[in-house]
N, C-alpha and C positions, 0 to 999 in steps of 0.2 A: 145346656147342651153343648154349645160351642166351646165354652170354657173347659168342659171336661174333655172334649176332643183335643183341644191345644194343650191341656195338661198331659194327656197321653203322648202327644207328639214331642213335647219339650219336657218329658218326665224327668229329665236330669235334675233341673232345679226350678220346679214350678213356683216355689215360694218367692224366688227372686223376681220373677216377672209379675207376681201379684203385688209385692212390695213396690216395684217400679211404677206400676199402674196407680197404686194408692198414693205414692209420693208425688206423681205427676198431677194428680187430681187435686191433692192438697196444695201443691205449689200454685196451681192455676187459680184456685179459690182465693189463696192469700194475695197473689198479685191483683186479681180482680177487685178485692176489698180495698187494697192500697190505692189503686187507681181510682176507685169510686171515691174514697176520702179526698184524694188530691183533686180530682175534677169537680167534685160537689162541695 
């Protein structure tokens, strides 16, 4: 619901916002895994 509303608001380039969110998520996971291996 909210995502659809946001896409309508930022209808210019919704895919960039989506890719940015996915990229940030993957980056966070990668950093967490690396830190996990270092600390553990």
